N, CA, C and O of each residue as an XYZ file, in Angstrom:
372
protein
N      -3.848    -11.756     -6.655
C      -3.300    -12.929     -5.999
C      -4.357    -14.028     -6.048
O      -5.532    -13.792     -5.768
N      -3.922    -15.223     -6.403
C      -4.836    -16.351     -6.367
C      -4.456    -17.283     -5.217
O      -3.519    -17.004     -4.469
N      -5.180    -18.381     -5.079
C      -4.970    -19.280     -3.948
C      -3.552    -19.852     -3.931
O      -2.936    -19.934     -2.868
N      -3.033    -20.240     -5.074
C      -1.675    -20.797     -5.155
C      -0.635    -19.777     -4.715
O       0.317    -20.108     -4.008
N      -0.825    -18.536     -5.140
C       0.108    -17.481     -4.744
C       0.011    -17.195     -3.250
O       1.020    -16.904     -2.608
N      -1.183    -17.274     -2.700
C      -1.362    -17.092     -1.260
C      -0.631    -18.183     -0.484
O       0.042    -17.905      0.508
N      -0.767    -19.415     -0.938
C      -0.083    -20.547     -0.289
C       1.423    -20.358     -0.358
O       2.123    -20.568      0.633
N       1.921    -19.967     -1.513
C       3.361    -19.744     -1.686
C       3.856    -18.634     -0.768
O       4.907    -18.769     -0.143
N       3.106    -17.535     -0.681
C       3.483    -16.413      0.182
C       3.509    -16.838      1.652
O       4.438    -16.497      2.384
N       2.500    -17.572      2.075
C       2.437    -18.052      3.455
C       3.617    -18.967      3.758
O       4.239    -18.865      4.816
N       3.916    -19.854      2.830
C       5.029    -20.787      2.989
C       6.352    -20.046      3.174
O       7.157    -20.408      4.032
N       6.569    -19.017      2.375
C       7.814    -18.251      2.458
C       7.882    -17.377      3.705
O       8.926    -17.288      4.352
N       6.758    -16.729      4.041
C       6.763    -15.776      5.168
C       7.028    -16.442      6.510
O       7.762    -15.903      7.337
N       6.424    -17.627      6.732
C       6.605    -18.263      8.048
C       7.476    -19.515      7.970
O       7.545    -20.305      8.911
N       8.146    -19.676      6.810
C       9.136    -20.736      6.632
C       8.584    -22.129      6.964
O       9.116    -22.845      7.813
N       7.511    -22.484      6.273
C       6.942    -23.822      6.418
C       6.849    -24.452      5.028
O       7.009    -23.773      4.014
N       6.591    -25.748      4.998
C       6.512    -26.434      3.715
C       5.270    -25.982      2.942
O       4.305    -25.467      3.507
N       5.339    -26.194      1.650
C       4.210    -25.845      0.777
C       2.975    -26.645      1.193
O       1.862    -26.120      1.186
N       3.169    -27.902      1.551
C       2.049    -28.763      1.965
C       1.369    -28.236      3.232
O       0.142    -28.234      3.327
N       2.168    -27.794      4.198
C       1.602    -27.243      5.438
C       0.858    -25.934      5.171
O      -0.219    -25.703      5.720
N       1.432    -25.089      4.334
C       0.788    -23.812      3.990
C      -0.531    -24.063      3.264
O      -1.509    -23.352      3.493
N      -0.563    -25.066      2.394
C      -1.795    -25.408      1.675
C      -2.848    -25.912      2.653
O      -4.025    -25.572      2.526
N      -2.437    -26.718      3.625
C      -3.381    -27.242      4.617
C      -3.967    -26.105      5.459
O      -5.168    -26.091      5.732
N      -3.134    -25.165      5.864
C      -3.593    -24.020      6.657
C      -4.575    -23.179      5.840
O      -5.651    -22.824      6.322
N      -4.197    -22.867      4.612
C      -5.046    -22.051      3.742
C      -6.388    -22.724      3.488
O      -7.436    -22.087      3.590
N      -6.355    -24.015      3.158
C      -7.593    -24.754      2.894
C      -8.482    -24.827      4.129
O      -9.704    -24.740      4.018
N      -7.882    -24.986      5.299
C      -8.654    -25.031      6.543
C      -9.360    -23.700      6.791
O     -10.531    -23.680      7.169
N      -8.664    -22.605      6.583
C      -9.260    -21.280      6.788
C     -10.406    -21.053      5.811
O     -11.492    -20.628      6.206
N     -10.164    -21.335      4.542
C     -11.206    -21.118      3.524
C     -12.411    -22.017      3.776
O     -13.551    -21.563      3.677
N     -12.170    -23.288      4.101
C     -13.278    -24.209      4.382
C     -14.075    -23.771      5.603
O     -15.304    -23.844      5.601
N     -13.388    -23.319      6.642
C     -14.076    -22.856      7.855
C     -14.940    -21.641      7.567
O     -16.055    -21.528      8.076
N     -14.424    -20.736      6.753
C     -15.193    -19.544      6.392
C     -16.416    -19.927      5.557
O     -17.509    -19.407      5.781
N     -16.234    -20.829      4.604
C     -17.348    -21.260      3.751
C     -18.432    -21.947      4.578
O     -19.620    -21.721      4.350
N     -18.031    -22.779      5.530
C     -19.009    -23.468      6.385
C     -19.774    -22.475      7.250
O     -20.983    -22.617      7.434
N     -19.085    -21.474      7.781
C     -19.744    -20.462      8.603
C     -20.779    -19.700      7.780
O     -21.894    -19.466      8.246
N     -20.413    -19.313      6.556
C     -21.355    -18.595      5.694
C     -22.539    -19.489      5.318
O     -23.672    -19.013      5.234
N     -22.286    -20.770      5.094
C     -23.353    -21.724      4.775
C     -24.353    -21.823      5.922
O     -25.553    -21.984      5.699
N     -23.851    -21.726      7.150
C     -24.729    -21.770      8.326
C     -25.438    -20.438      8.565
O     -26.254    -20.325      9.480
N     -25.134    -19.440      7.753
C     -25.769    -18.133      7.894
C     -25.054    -17.206      8.857
O     -25.590    -16.159      9.222
N     -23.857    -17.572      9.270
C     -23.088    -16.755     10.204
C     -22.324    -15.672      9.446
O     -21.964    -15.852      8.282
N     -22.083    -14.563     10.105
C     -21.247    -13.495      9.548
C     -19.800    -13.754      9.941
O     -19.527    -14.404     10.951
N     -18.883    -13.245      9.141
C     -17.453    -13.364      9.439
C     -16.890    -11.955      9.489
O     -17.091    -11.165      8.567
N     -16.183    -11.639     10.571
C     -15.566    -10.324     10.681
C     -14.088    -10.495     10.987
O     -13.715    -11.126     11.976
N     -13.258     -9.929     10.132
C     -11.810     -9.950     10.328
C     -11.391     -8.500     10.486
O     -11.314     -7.754      9.510
N     -11.121     -8.107     11.719
C     -10.810     -6.711     12.037
C      -9.651     -6.205     11.188
O      -8.632     -6.880     11.039
N      -9.820     -5.022     10.642
C      -8.793     -4.416      9.817
C      -8.834     -4.875      8.371
O      -8.178     -4.276      7.518
N      -9.584     -5.915      8.079
C      -9.673     -6.430      6.711
C     -11.062     -6.223      6.129
O     -11.222     -5.574      5.095
N     -12.074     -6.783      6.805
C     -13.441     -6.619      6.324
C     -14.356     -7.674      6.906
O     -13.970     -8.431      7.797
N     -15.570     -7.714      6.392
C     -16.538     -8.688      6.892
C     -17.303     -9.311      5.729
O     -17.505     -8.694      4.683
N     -17.715    -10.541      5.950
C     -18.527    -11.269      4.996
C     -19.889    -11.487      5.631
O     -19.985    -11.953      6.766
N     -20.933    -11.153      4.903
C     -22.293    -11.369      5.380
C     -23.087    -12.024      4.262
O     -22.698    -11.979      3.095
N     -24.202    -12.632      4.633
C     -25.100    -13.223      3.657
C     -26.243    -12.240      3.426
O     -26.905    -11.814      4.372
N     -26.468    -11.887      2.173
C     -27.577    -10.998      1.831
C     -28.683    -11.820      1.188
O     -28.436    -12.669      0.332
N     -29.912    -11.544      1.623
C     -31.083    -12.202      1.049
C     -31.635    -11.346     -0.076
O     -31.809    -10.137      0.077
N     -31.907    -11.977     -1.198
C     -32.503    -11.295     -2.338
C     -33.867    -11.911     -2.609
O     -33.984    -13.131     -2.722
N     -34.896    -11.083     -2.713
C     -36.246    -11.554     -2.995
C     -36.355    -11.978     -4.451
O     -35.505    -11.649     -5.279
N     -37.423    -12.717     -4.743
C     -37.655    -13.099     -6.128
C     -38.071    -11.855     -6.925
O     -38.585    -10.886     -6.366
N     -37.843    -11.903     -8.200
C     -38.220    -10.789     -9.068
C     -38.447    -11.314    -10.478
O     -38.104    -12.451    -10.801
N     -39.024    -10.472    -11.296
C     -39.265    -10.837    -12.677
C     -38.134    -10.303    -13.540
O     -37.866     -9.102    -13.560
N     -37.479    -11.204    -14.248
C     -36.385    -10.808    -15.119
C     -36.701    -11.170    -16.558
O     -37.824    -11.549    -16.888
N     -35.701    -11.046    -17.398
C     -35.876    -11.390    -18.812
C     -34.744    -12.303    -19.257
O     -33.587    -12.130    -18.874
N     -35.114    -13.283    -20.081
C     -34.128    -14.144    -20.703
C     -33.405    -13.309    -21.761
O     -34.054    -12.795    -22.673
N     -32.078    -13.160    -21.665
C     -31.374    -12.288    -22.609
C     -31.437    -12.778    -24.062
O     -31.371    -11.969    -24.987
N     -31.563    -14.082    -24.266
C     -31.621    -14.598    -25.634
C     -32.985    -14.383    -26.273
O     -33.091    -13.878    -27.391
N     -34.037    -14.777    -25.538
C     -35.381    -14.736    -26.131
C     -36.166    -13.474    -25.776
O     -37.108    -13.108    -26.479
N     -35.783    -12.816    -24.697
C     -36.512    -11.646    -24.245
C     -37.756    -11.981    -23.447
O     -38.473    -11.083    -23.006
N     -38.023    -13.276    -23.254
C     -39.205    -13.702    -22.493
C     -39.034    -13.368    -21.016
O     -37.928    -13.404    -20.478
N     -40.147    -13.044    -20.376
C     -40.124    -12.784    -18.937
C     -39.964    -14.109    -18.204
O     -40.573    -15.118    -18.557
N     -39.118    -14.072    -17.163
C     -38.928    -15.253    -16.318
C     -38.975    -14.825    -14.862
O     -38.685    -13.676    -14.531
N     -39.339    -15.754    -14.002
C     -39.369    -15.479    -12.566
C     -38.041    -15.960    -11.984
O     -37.682    -17.130    -12.117
N     -37.326    -15.054    -11.345
C     -36.059    -15.388    -10.701
C     -36.357    -15.717     -9.243
O     -36.971    -14.925     -8.529
N     -35.915    -16.893     -8.813
C     -36.190    -17.357     -7.449
C     -35.425    -16.512     -6.420
O     -34.397    -15.915     -6.743
N     -35.929    -16.466     -5.188
C     -35.176    -15.773     -4.128
C     -33.849    -16.491     -3.902
O     -33.744    -17.698     -4.116
N     -32.855    -15.751     -3.476
C     -31.548    -16.360     -3.261
C     -30.790    -15.647     -2.155
O     -31.126    -14.534     -1.751
N     -29.762    -16.325     -1.685
C     -28.845    -15.765     -0.694
C     -27.461    -15.760     -1.325
O     -27.046    -16.738     -1.946
N     -26.748    -14.640     -1.159
C     -25.408    -14.534     -1.713
C     -24.467    -13.919     -0.683
O     -24.870    -13.035      0.074
N     -23.207    -14.383     -0.647
C     -22.237    -13.758      0.245
C     -21.857    -12.376     -0.280
O     -21.787    -12.151     -1.488
N     -21.618    -11.469      0.640
C     -21.262    -10.093      0.314
C     -20.079     -9.698      1.185
O     -20.086     -9.953      2.389
N     -19.063     -9.078      0.590
C     -17.883     -8.628      1.323
C     -17.936     -7.125      1.499
O     -18.145     -6.381      0.541
N     -17.744     -6.685      2.731
C     -17.663     -5.250      3.020
C     -16.254     -4.973      3.526
O     -15.833     -5.522      4.545
N     -15.534     -4.128      2.817
C     -14.142     -3.834      3.158
C     -14.059     -3.069      4.484
O     -14.904     -2.228      4.789
N     -13.020     -3.384      5.259
C     -12.788     -2.701      6.524
C     -12.073     -1.377      6.325
O     -11.462     -1.135      5.283
N     -12.157     -0.528      7.330
C     -11.579      0.812      7.248
C     -10.069      0.772      6.998
O      -9.566      1.495      6.138
N      -9.346     -0.067      7.741
C      -7.885     -0.127      7.600
C      -7.479     -0.552      6.184
O      -6.580      0.044      5.591
N      -8.131     -1.567      5.653
C      -7.808     -2.038      4.307
C      -8.151     -0.976      3.268
O      -7.378     -0.740      2.340
N      -9.288     -0.347      3.420
C      -9.705      0.702      2.483
C      -8.670      1.825      2.456
O      -8.310      2.309      1.383
N      -8.190      2.239      3.626
C      -7.197      3.305      3.709
C      -5.876      2.885      3.095
O      -5.234      3.685      2.415
N      -5.446      1.624      3.323
C      -4.198      1.136      2.750
C      -4.271      1.097      1.231
O      -3.312      1.465      0.551
N      -5.394      0.658      0.700
C      -5.570      0.589     -0.754
C      -5.556      1.991     -1.357
O      -4.951      2.213     -2.406
N      -6.220      2.930     -0.697
C      -6.275      4.300     -1.210
C      -4.927      4.998     -1.152
O      -4.642      5.873     -1.970
N      -4.094      4.614     -0.187
C      -2.753      5.205     -0.088
C      -1.771      4.508     -1.008
O      -0.685      5.027     -1.262
N      -2.144      3.324     -1.515
C      -1.266      2.595     -2.415
C      -0.154      1.842     -1.733
O       0.886      1.583     -2.340
N      -0.357      1.482     -0.468
C       0.689      0.740      0.284
C       0.521     -0.729      0.100
O       1.296     -1.512      0.648
C-alpha cells in the first residue's frame, strides 16, 4: 500500500472526501516526522514503534574505487513491529 492507496482507503472507510482524507493523512505523517526530528519516540499500541537509532562513525569503502572512506555518525529512524501486528501478519489475516 502506498500513500495514495491509504488516502483512498481512509476516504472510503469513513465516507469523507478525498481532499479531507489527504489532509488527515498528511497531518499524521507530518506530525510523526516532526516528532522523530525532535528525537522523540512514537508508539502506536498494537502496531509498533518508531525510534531514532544513533550510528557511530566507521571506516567504509567506496564501492567503485575501493578506497577507504570515513563514514560520518548518523541518526536513522527504526521501526519495531508490535506484537499484535506481528501475530496478524504471521496468521495471514
